[in-house]
PAVEX-595905 format. One record per residue: residue in three letters; x, y, z negated of N, C-alpha, C in turn. Coordinates in steps of 0.02 Angstrom, whole numbers, plus 50000, padded with zeros to 5 digits. Atoms other than C-alpha are relative to their C-alpha. Layout:
REM residues N
ALAXYZXYZXYZ ...
This chain:
REM residues 341
UNK500594997249982497764909651734500115003850045 UNK499984993149950497584920051894500115004749986 UNK499834992749992497964938951918499265001250005 UNK500714997050020496064941551940499535001849930 UNK500305003250076495504933351789500245004849963 UNK499574994550057496654943051688499695007250014 UNK500254995449969496074958451779499305002849985 UNK500825001550011494354953251748499905001849913 UNK499964998650082494574951051555500275007649983 UNK499794992250023495574966951535499505004950030 UNK500584997049995494154976251629499455000649951 UNK500515000050021492904969751517500065002149936 UNK499834997950073493764972751352500245010549997 UNK499864992650013494254990051404499395004750007 UNK500834997650015492194993751419499965000149954 UNK500345000550051491954987151282500285005049936 UNK499594995450046493324999851188499765005650020 UNK500244993949984492595013351280499264999749958 UNK500594999750026490835007951212500025001849942 UNK499855001050069491385005351037500425007949957 UNK499444994550038492635020851029499585007049960 UNK500494994150044491125033450960499914996349951 UNK500335002950077490685021550825500385003049938 UNK499584996650036491815029850717499505003349933 UNK500294995350036490935039850571500535003449947 UNK499554995450041492065051850505499435002149918 UNK500434998150070490485058550385499684994649972 UNK499945005550041490495042250304500434997549957 UNK499385003350055492095041750206499795000749948 UNK500085000150070492265039350043499074996649975 UNK500665003150009490335030950061499924993750003 UNK499805007250030490745012350044500294997849961 UNK499415002950054491575001849926500314993950002 UNK499685004650006492564988049877500714999950027 UNK499634997449972494064996049946500694993850003 UNK499525003150021495014981349878500004994950069 UNK500195003649959494294971750026500695002350071 UNK499414996149948495544984850165500664997449963 UNK499434998050016497094983950066500324995650007 UNK499525005749957498494974250161500274995549954 UNK499585005250051499414959450091500534999350070 UNK499475000849951500994952950159500545003049996 UNK499314996949988502504959950224500055002550070 UNK499805003049917502784953350407499385007450037 UNK500184996349959501184961450480499615007149954 UNK500014992350047501064978150347500395003850042 UNK499664996949953502624981850433499925002050064 UNK500174999649951501924980250606499135006949997 UNK500464995750020500364991350536499334994950034 UNK500735004149981499184976450555499994996050076 UNK500145002449904499454974550748499704996550045 UNK499915007349970499704957850778499574995449994 UNK500455006450031498244949350751499774996450057 UNK499925007049926498384940650938500384995949991 UNK499535006650002499744931050859500194998349931 UNK499875000650060499764932450678499974992949991 UNK500215006849976499934913850622500004998049910 UNK499835002550046499864903650470499645003449915 UNK500294994750047499454911350275499845006349993 UNK499904991350001499704929150301499375001650067 UNK500634998449962498154925950444499255000949964 UNK500774996750061496824923350292499765006549997 UNK499844995450021497134939950281499775003650075 UNK499874994149937497424947650461499294997550062 UNK500285003049944496534935850585499994991749967 UNK499995006950025495794917350505500104994250068 UNK500165005049939495824911550692500974998349989 UNK499255000950005497934913350652500184991449956 UNK499855005750062497874900250522500044991650040 UNK499925004749968497754887050657500494999350060 UNK499704999449943498904893650778500924996949977 UNK499265000950020500564889550684500234991749992 UNK499795007649987501404870050691500134998049937 UNK499865003050083501744870950512499474996849974 UNK500415004250057500754856550403499715004249962 UNK500234996150053500724867950259500435003049982 UNK499934993850010501094885150222499875003349939 UNK500254996250061501194895650049500445007050014 UNK499844993749991501284913250041499915003649938 UNK500054994450059501754925749891500115006650005 UNK500034993049977501504944149905499905005549940 UNK500164994750065501744958149792500135007650026 UNK499974991249985501364976649823500025007349937 UNK500264994850045501664990849728499775006850037 UNK500494996949954500355001649787500005007249972 UNK499814995050021500305022249747499745000149935 UNK500484999250094499805028749548499934994649974 UNK499695006450036500875012749499499454995949991 UNK500535005549985499215001849560500414994150023 UNK499845006449959499724984849628499784994050019 UNK500205007149950499264970349743500444993549994 UNK499735006150024499654952949702499514994750060 UNK500085003449933499304940549850500214991649999 UNK499635007549999499344920249857499514999050056 UNK500245003949946498714910150014500414992550018 UNK499725008249998499004892550036499534995950081 UNK500715002749952498404883750218500284993950025 UNK499845005050007498434865650259499574996250061 UNK500305002549932498234857150434499714993849974 UNK500295008749998496904841350430500104998150073 UNK500035004249951497474835950606499575003450052 UNK500354999849955496134836150736499255005249965 UNK500474995150042494874844150595499875006450010 UNK500024995249976495574857450611500655002549948 UNK499634999650070496634869850459499625004749955 UNK500344996550020495854875950305500755003049953 UNK499644996550037496504888750192499705004549943 UNK500394995150063496324898550020500305004749961 UNK499744992650013496734916149954499895002449940 UNK500074992950043496804927949810500385003350013 UNK499694994250029497034943349779499715005749959 UNK500194995950065497094954749646500195007749983 UNK499924992250000496984973549628500195002249935 UNK500165000350098497524978149458500275008250011 UNK500024992049998497364998249436500395001849935 UNK499304998350070498384998649255499415002049953 UNK500404998750059497625005549108499815007249995 UNK500334993649981496345020449115499845003049924 UNK500354997350071495925033548964499244999850004 UNK500715003049986493955029448929499885009049991 UNK500364991350017493145048948946499154998050020 UNK500675000049988491285054748940499805006550034 UNK500064994750000490555069248985500065006549925 UNK499934998950071490435072048799500595002249979 UNK499355001350026492115068648791500545000050048 UNK499555000049940493195073448924500834996650001 UNK499455000850023494655072848830500524991049991 UNK500005007750030494375053548794499934997749916 UNK500045001450061494215043748638500424995849970 UNK499365004150013495855036748605500084993150036 UNK499835005649985495535020848687500074998650074 UNK500034999649926495915013648863499564992650040 UNK500135007449960495274998448985500355000150066 UNK499955002949932495614991049137499744997750063 UNK500665002649969494594989349282500594993450034 UNK499865006649975494904972949376499604999350074 UNK500165001149958494704970449563500214993450048 UNK499755006349956494654952549659499724997250020 UNK500325001849923494414944649813500234991449994 UNK500065008449967494384923149823499914998150071 UNK499985001849940494484916849999500034992750022 UNK499975008049960494204900750089499905001450069 UNK500054997949921494624900650284500014993450007 UNK499885005649961494494887850402500045001250087 UNK499584995449950495504889850578499944993050055 UNK499955005949955495304877450735500165002050069 UNK499744999249937496204875750901499584997050045 UNK500515002449946494754874751026500234995650062 UNK499675002749927495824872651184500665001849990 UNK498884997650024497894873551197500155007550012 UNK499804993149996497414892851229499415003549959 UNK500544998150033495924896251126499884998249923 UNK500065000450067495964899550925499415003149964 UNK500564997250051494384902250810499934999449956 UNK500385000650084494034904950616499905003949959 UNK500414996550032493164912750491500184998449911 UNK499644999650071493514916650305499345001749969 UNK500484998250029491994917450167500465001349938 UNK499834997250055492554928950024499704999749941 UNK500694997350063491804931149850500585006749957 UNK499864993250029492164949349796499795002749926 UNK500125000750078492164951349594500415005649991 UNK499734996650036492354968649515499705001949931 UNK500254999550062492204973949350500285007149964 UNK499654995350012492504990849265499625000049923 UNK500374999150068492094991249054499624993150010 UNK500475005749994490524981049039499444998950063 UNK500374999149944489974983749220500204996450047 UNK499975006049932490084971449366499644999150050 UNK500235000149945489874968849535500254994550034 UNK499705008949964489964952149638499504998750064 UNK500335000849935489544947249817500384998250047 UNK499595003749940490154938949985499965004550044 UNK499744998449936490974944850129500294994150052 UNK499725005549968491504936150280500225003550070 UNK499594996949948492694939850420500004992750059 UNK500055004949960492744929550579500605002550061 UNK499424997849951494114930650733499984994650021 UNK499885002849943494704924850877500585001050040 UNK499674998149947496274922150988500194996950053 UNK500215002849929496554919651177500974999650017 UNK499154999049976498524916051240499694999850063 UNK500094997749931498144923651413500304993250057 UNK499295003249945499534914151518500125004050037 UNK499884996249948499854929851592500445004549967 UNK499434993550020501664937351551499924999849924 UNK499725002550083501694928851374499385004549942 UNK500244996050036500214941451309499384994649965 UNK500575006050041498894934751174499575008149984 UNK500464998550021497374942251133499644997749956 UNK500235003150089496424943850957499505004249986 UNK500394997950013494824948350905499944998449919 UNK500205001150084494124951550712499385003449991 UNK500464997350031492724957450623499974997049932 UNK499565001250078493044959750437499415003049957 UNK500294996350065492114963250283499025000750031 UNK500695000949994490114957150339499654998349944 UNK500345003150030488934954750217499435005649953 UNK500414995850029487684959550090500315006249951 UNK499864994850062487694976149984500184997149922 UNK500095000650077488334976449808499645004749965 UNK500224995950063487604983349642500465000149938 UNK499884999750065488294987649495499544998549936 UNK500385001650046487614979449343500254997949939 UNK499704998950040488074981549146499465003349944 UNK500254995550056487514985548977500115006149987 UNK500044992350019488155002748975499645005950034 UNK500534996949980486905006549089499145000949973 UNK500475000050044485645004948950500015006349955 UNK500154994350036484925019948860499505001549960 UNK500465000250052484115021048706499715007249995 UNK500464997349990482665033348709499485001349994 UNK500575000150011481115041148663499585000150060 UNK500495001149948479815037348787499495006049994 UNK500484992849994478755052348832499234997450005 UNK500505003450014477045049348766499914995049933 UNK500255005250042477335037848640500375002049928 UNK500094997450064477275041648444500905001549979 UNK499114995950015478865052848387500294996049947 UNK499985005650039478955041148250499984994049999 UNK499855006349972479265026448349500834999949990 UNK499435001449991480885018448358500195002550070 UNK500014998649944481735023848525500064993850037 UNK500015004949966481625011748663500785000650053 UNK499305002849962483155002948759499615000850076 UNK500224999649955482945009248927500244998250073 UNK499495001849938483665000249087500175006250065 UNK499874994549925484585012149237500454993650021 UNK499715002749960485625004649370500405004150041 UNK499754997449937486795009249511499704999350057 UNK500455001349942486555011849668500294995750033 UNK499675006549964486964999049786500435003250072 UNK499534998249947488535001349921500364995150042 UNK499665001949952489224994750078500794997150002 UNK499405003550005490664983650114500325002050031 UNK499854995949967491824992350209500204995950083 UNK500055003749941491654982350376500385004050063 UNK499774997349940492484986050537500354994550046 UNK499585004149941493094978050708500515001150037 UNK499394999349974494804975850782500074996850084 UNK499944998949940495294974750963500904997850001 UNK499084998150004497304969650973500464996150046 UNK499855004249960498464961751103500765000649988 UNK499255002150026500314956651094500324999050078 UNK499705003549909501554955751251500865001449960 UNK499205000849994503354950751243500335004350040 UNK499654995449962504274962951320500844998150018 UNK499335003549978505954954251318500114992449945 UNK499815006850022506474935851278500634997949997 UNK499205000750027508124927451231500024999949927 UNK500024998950086508884927651066499965005249961 UNK500214993050020508504945351044499385002750014 UNK500584998149956506704945551096499555005149958 UNK500184993250045505674960551054499074997850054 UNK500915002849990503604960551052499695005049985 UNK500554996350010502404973451062499465000949989 UNK500765002350006500804975550984499605006450001 UNK500484994350019499274986950999499524998049999 UNK500575002450019497724987950923499415006149985 UNK500594997350007496054997250916499674995549929 UNK500515002250070495034996750739499505007349999 UNK500604995850002493155002850730499804999249946 UNK500315001250087492715008150557499345002449998 UNK500654998550025491025008150491499985008549953 UNK500004993350045491585022350359500665005550009 UNK499444995550003492975032150443500045000750065 UNK499875000049949493595035650597500224992550022 UNK499435006549956494295024750734500625001149993 UNK499154996649985495995024150760500374993050034 UNK499585004949956497365015450862500634998249971 UNK499275002550022498925004050801500544998050052 UNK499455005449969500585000050858500374998449961 UNK499285003650059501984989350806500464997550067 UNK499515001349967503524982650859500474995449965 UNK499505008250053504754965650812500434999050054 UNK499125003749959506434963350865500324993949967 UNK499865004650033506944947050833500915001050019 UNK499284998249981508904944050809500314991249982 UNK499815006350017509234924850838499414993849948 UNK500705003350031507564916750762500165000449929 UNK499615000950072508554919950570499605009049975 UNK500024992650025508334940850556499415004250047 UNK500554994749970506734953650620499915005849971 UNK500034990450018506624972850621499385001050033 UNK500644997149968504994980050624499685006349976 UNK500204994350008503984995350646499184999650013 UNK500605000050002502275000850641499665008250004 UNK500134993050011501225018450672499154998450014 UNK500974999950012499175022250665500165007750004 UNK500414994849965498315036850735499265000149983 UNK500814999949984496595042950716499895006049986 UNK500204993049990496725060850708499615004049931 UNK499974999350084496605062150523500505003549962 UNK499474996950030497775074650450500164999149940 UNK500145001750064497405069050277500134991549978 UNK499695006550019498035052150298500644997549965 UNK499385001650055499105044650174500574996850035 UNK499255002649950500165031250305499655002650063 UNK499985000949927500415033250469500754997150022 UNK499405004849945502125023650497500074995549925 UNK499885005150025502565007650424500794998450030 UNK499395002949972504504999150443499954992749945 UNK499675006150050505274982650372500364995650034 UNK499555005249967506394967950393499794994249968 UNK500225007650016506144949550373500604994050028 UNK499635004649996507394934650357499664993749993 UNK500215006650000507114916350394500614996549978 UNK499495003850011508064903550296499974992150006 UNK500115009449977508244884450372500024995949911 UNK500015004550037507904872150234499884992849992 UNK500235007949958508084853950303499445001650033 UNK500635001049967506444850450351499385003649990 UNK500294994750004505674865950298500415004850008 UNK499784994649994505994884850307499825003649929 UNK500364994350050505704899750196500315007050032 UNK499854996649989505564916950224499885006849949 UNK500224995050057505784931750133500045009350042 UNK500334991549962504824950750206500035004549954 UNK500074992350038505084966750159499765005450054 UNK500324995349969503844980650218500005007549958 UNK500194994650042503794999450166499465004350020 UNK500414995250001502535013650199500065009249956 UNK499864992750029503015031050169499365004850000 UNK500584995850023501645042850077500065005750022 UNK499824992149974501485059850185499835003849953 UNK500074994350044501095068350036500425003149983 UNK499195000650034502835065549960499535002149923 UNK500145000950059501705065049795500254993249968 UNK499935008950013501885045249771500804999150046 UNK499615003749961503315035549819499984995350052 UNK500185004149946503375023949970499814994049968 UNK500325005650020502265010049960500504993050020 UNK499245004549983503564994649943499314991649986 UNK500695006449995502724976650004500734994449985 UNK499505005550004503724960749977499564992749990 UNK500125004449998503314943750034500454993350013 UNK499565006949970504044925250027499504994950006 UNK500255004849968503404911750113500214993350030 UNK499895005549999503594892850121499804993850044 UNK500205004549942503274881750279500324992450006 UNK499815006949994503344863050271499644996950081 
């Protein structure tokens, strides 16, 4: 690509960045729902603070940028990841991608957030009734990606979001779109994603029903069952623009990543990441997030990855950690295992 074309593209991206830089809505923090959609998966991208959307590939890309599922040279990829989250919560993820040659690449994934057991309480019984319940949050996704040209990948995912608390449940659809562009200029890659767009969700269930004596009815008549409902809530949508740059090549390549994220329900933020490879076997990673929020739980991330050849296939084992600023909780731990065929 000619230099002036790259400069023009960079200028357009900068204008877009400036135009949406004020789109964050700090006043809406906590008003969105479906937080499981925003919880990261895997370990490689987590260690880079998710800043690698321009070059992420394979099964991990099902979450971070669906365009990346078409970027890999592997025909089949399988990834399992487990996250030990704060307050004894856990996030488990499995993703599979399969290349279908000229048709493109498809993928499926499942993510489950486990809250653990909670004591059931009410206003009348703030200390509980002696029993517990376990909320469940799950996301099932189907993705499709295609290499449109030798430099452009495009992809999308459709996710089914399901939540259940006691007898109440909410379910709906969420959509992600993304693309990746190999600029041809010093190895830089661009990526864009639009995530978690879809209709509002609403909880419904039998626990919203009340037995009450309606006004104006005979006091001797039986109480009537009155149905109530919860308010609808929006999905935590956001827009991302990312860039990757190979600062060094050879046996110890160093790749730098930068990302801007515009949130619908929070401050806009920037993210940085760095990855140092060692002979295509070992990788050391670090990431940083900044958004001007002193109450943010996570700002730093770190990780390590190991690739083991297995004949015609490969096995990778990845680890990432996120220190919690408050010191109340242990570091969040991410472990991922991937198979490449």
